[in-house]
KEKE-3310 file (N, C-alpha, C; in steps of 0.2 Angstrom, whole numbers, plus 5000, padded with zeros to 4 digits):
npx = (5005:5009:5018:5010:5007:5001:5001:5008:4999:4997:5000:4999:5011:5023:5020:5023:5023:5019:5008:5002:4996:4996:4989:4984:4987:4981:4983:4974:4971:4956:4961:4970:4967:4957:4966:4973:4971:4973:4972:4957:4953:4950:4954:4962:4963:4970:4968:4965:4960:4960:4954:4953:4944:4938:4924:4908:4907:4918:4916:4907:4910:4921:4914:4909:4917:4922:4927:4917:4917:4920:4916:4912:4915:4906:4910:4901:4891:4878:4875:4878:4871:4861:4869:4872:4863:4860:4873:4873:4865:4873:4885:4877:4877:4889:4895:4897:4892:4889:4896:4893:4898:4910:4923:4927:4933:4936:4948:4961:4966:4979:4979:4982:4983:4976:4968:4955:4942)
npy = (4994:5004:5008:5015:5027:5029:5031:5024:5026:5016:5002:4986:4977:4969:4952:4937:4922:4911:4910:4920:4936:4956:4969:4984:5000:5013:5027:5038:5052:5059:5060:5054:5041:5041:5042:5032:5017:5002:5006:5005:4992:4976:4972:4959:4953:4961:4975:4993:5007:5022:5036:5051:5067:5079:5086:5087:5082:5076:5066:5058:5056:5048:5037:5031:5025:5015:4998:4983:4977:4971:4974:4990:5006:5019:5035:5045:5060:5068:5079:5075:5066:5068:5067:5056:5047:5049:5044:5032:5022:5022:5014:5003:4997:4992:4986:4972:4973:4986:4997:5009:5022:5013:5005:4991:4980:4970:4974:4964:4966:4965:4956:4953:4937:4933:4935:4948:4956)
npz = (4999:5005:4992:4982:4986:4999:5017:5033:5046:5058:5067:5075:5087:5081:5072:5082:5079:5065:5062:5066:5063:5057:5064:5053:5049:5037:5028:5016:5004:4997:4985:4981:4982:4971:4961:4961:4956:4962:4977:4977:4979:4984:5002:5011:5026:5043:5042:5039:5029:5029:5023:5021:5018:5008:5006:5003:4989:4984:4994:4990:4976:4978:4985:4973:4966:4972:4973:4974:4990:5006:5018:5024:5035:5042:5049:5058:5066:5075:5065:5055:5047:5038:5027:5028:5026:5010:5009:5013:5002:4991:4996:4999:4987:4984:4996:5006:5021:5032:5044:5057:5064:5068:5068:5054:5059:5072:5084:5092:5110:5119:5136:5155:5156:5143:5128:5122:5115)
capx = (4999:5015:5021:5004:5007:4997:5004:5005:4998:4997:5002:4999:5017:5025:5020:5028:5023:5022:5001:4999:4996:4998:4985:4989:4980:4986:4980:4974:4967:4952:4964:4975:4962:4955:4972:4976:4964:4973:4968:4948:4955:4948:4963:4960:4967:4968:4968:4960:4963:4956:4952:4952:4941:4936:4919:4904:4906:4923:4917:4902:4915:4925:4911:4906:4923:4924:4923:4916:4919:4916:4911:4914:4913:4906:4911:4897:4890:4873:4877:4881:4864:4858:4873:4876:4858:4863:4878:4871:4863:4879:4889:4874:4878:4896:4899:4892:4891:4892:4895:4892:4904:4914:4928:4923:4936:4939:4956:4962:4971:4982:4979:4984:4977:4973:4965:4951:4941)
capy = (4999:5012:5008:5017:5033:5028:5031:5021:5028:5015:4994:4982:4975:4961:4944:4934:4916:4911:4910:4927:4943:4961:4975:4988:5006:5016:5034:5043:5058:5056:5061:5048:5035:5040:5043:5025:5010:4997:5008:5004:4984:4975:4970:4953:4953:4964:4982:4996:5012:5028:5040:5058:5068:5087:5090:5083:5082:5071:5060:5056:5053:5043:5031:5028:5023:5009:4993:4978:4978:4966:4980:4998:5010:5025:5037:5050:5062:5069:5083:5072:5062:5068:5065:5048:5042:5049:5040:5023:5019:5022:5010:4998:4992:4990:4981:4968:4976:4994:4998:5014:5022:5011:5001:4984:4974:4970:4972:4963:4968:4958:4957:4946:4931:4932:4941:4951:4959)
capz = (5000:5001:4985:4981:4990:5006:5022:5038:5052:5064:5067:5081:5087:5075:5074:5085:5077:5059:5059:5070:5057:5062:5060:5048:5047:5032:5026:5009:5004:4992:4976:4980:4979:4964:4955:4961:4957:4968:4983:4976:4978:4992:5005:5016:5033:5049:5038:5035:5026:5031:5018:5023:5011:5009:5004:5000:4982:4985:4997:4985:4971:4980:4987:4970:4965:4977:4968:4979:4997:5012:5024:5024:5040:5042:5055:5058:5071:5072:5061:5048:5046:5029:5021:5029:5024:5006:5008:5012:4996:4989:4998:4999:4980:4983:5001:5010:5026:5033:5052:5058:5070:5073:5063:5053:5060:5080:5087:5099:5114:5125:5143:5159:5157:5136:5124:5123:5107)
cpx = (5004:5017:5017:5001:5004:5002:5003:5006:4997:4999:5001:5007:5018:5025:5025:5027:5021:5012:4996:4999:4996:4993:4988:4982:4985:4978:4980:4972:4962:4954:4967:4974:4960:4958:4975:4971:4967:4971:4961:4949:4951:4955:4960:4965:4966:4971:4964:4963:4956:4957:4950:4948:4939:4933:4915:4905:4912:4921:4908:4905:4917:4922:4909:4911:4926:4921:4920:4918:4916:4913:4917:4912:4910:4906:4906:4894:4884:4871:4876:4874:4862:4862:4875:4869:4858:4868:4879:4868:4869:4882:4885:4875:4886:4898:4893:4889:4893:4891:4896:4895:4908:4917:4926:4927:4937:4946:4955:4967:4972:4981:4980:4980:4976:4973:4958:4949:4938)
cpy = (5008:5014:5014:5025:5032:5027:5030:5024:5024:5004:4992:4979:4968:4955:4941:4925:4916:4911:4917:4934:4948:4967:4979:4995:5011:5022:5035:5046:5053:5057:5056:5041:5036:5039:5034:5019:5005:4997:5006:4995:4982:4971:4964:4953:4959:4972:4986:5003:5018:5033:5048:5062:5077:5092:5084:5077:5074:5065:5057:5051:5047:5036:5026:5025:5016:5005:4990:4978:4974:4968:4987:5002:5016:5028:5043:5053:5067:5072:5081:5066:5061:5067:5059:5043:5045:5047:5031:5018:5017:5016:5002:4994:4991:4986:4980:4969:4984:4994:5006:5018:5018:5005:4994:4978:4975:4970:4972:4965:4963:4961:4952:4942:4928:4937:4943:4954:4963)
cpz = (5001:4995:4982:4983:4997:5012:5030:5044:5059:5062:5073:5082:5082:5076:5077:5082:5071:5056:5062:5062:5061:5057:5058:5048:5042:5030:5020:5010:4998:4984:4975:4980:4973:4961:4953:4961:4960:4973:4984:4978:4985:4996:5008:5021:5039:5047:5038:5034:5027:5025:5020:5017:5013:5007:5002:4993:4983:4988:4993:4979:4973:4982:4980:4965:4967:4974:4976:4985:4999:5015:5021:5033:5036:5048:5056:5065:5069:5067:5054:5043:5039:5026:5023:5025:5014:5004:5007:5007:4991:4990:5000:4992:4981:4989:5004:5017:5030:5040:5052:5064:5075:5067:5060:5054:5067:5080:5093:5104:5120:5132:5146:5157:5150:5135:5124:5116:5110)
residu = (MET:GLN:ASP:ASN:GLY:ALA:THR:ARG:ILE:GLY:ALA:GLU:THR:ALA:PRO:THR:ALA:ALA:TRP:GLU:GLY:GLN:SER:LEU:VAL:TYR:GLU:VAL:THR:GLY:GLU:GLN:MET:LEU:ALA:GLU:PRO:ALA:MET:ARG:GLU:GLU:VAL:PHE:GLY:PRO:PHE:ILE:LEU:LEU:VAL:ARG:LEU:THR:GLY:LEU:ASP:ARG:LEU:ARG:GLU:VAL:ALA:ARG:ALA:PHE:ARG:SER:GLN:LEU:SER:ALA:SER:VAL:HIS:ALA:GLU:ALA:SER:ASP:HIS:ALA:THR:ALA:VAL:GLU:LEU:LEU:PRO:ILE:LEU:GLU:ARG:ARG:THR:GLY:ARG:ILE:VAL:ILE:ASN:ASN:PHE:SER:MET:PRO:VAL:CYS:HIS:GLU:ARG:GLU:GLY:GLY:ALA:ARG:MET)
# end
């Protein structure tokens, strides 16, 4: 993803065993996403791509550019509800699951005595 201009803004600790993965969080602008078709492809695994947008027109354009995705997350405040109502039909045609005000993949946190999600 970094090869396509995305910036890594977060990562879990490196895996310690062959069967473990590492959660990664990358960030791009809407302009970067629209310019690079590979960024619109689905990525499997513990990965989040945060897309920073600069207006409603760009939001609609980026949402329509997405290819088929397993899930999408929408983060909105009460003042964003009218926009969310407009955005949801676009996302419904491009994703199997929409999560509101949460991330679509749970993140494990280690605790003494085991892990929790």
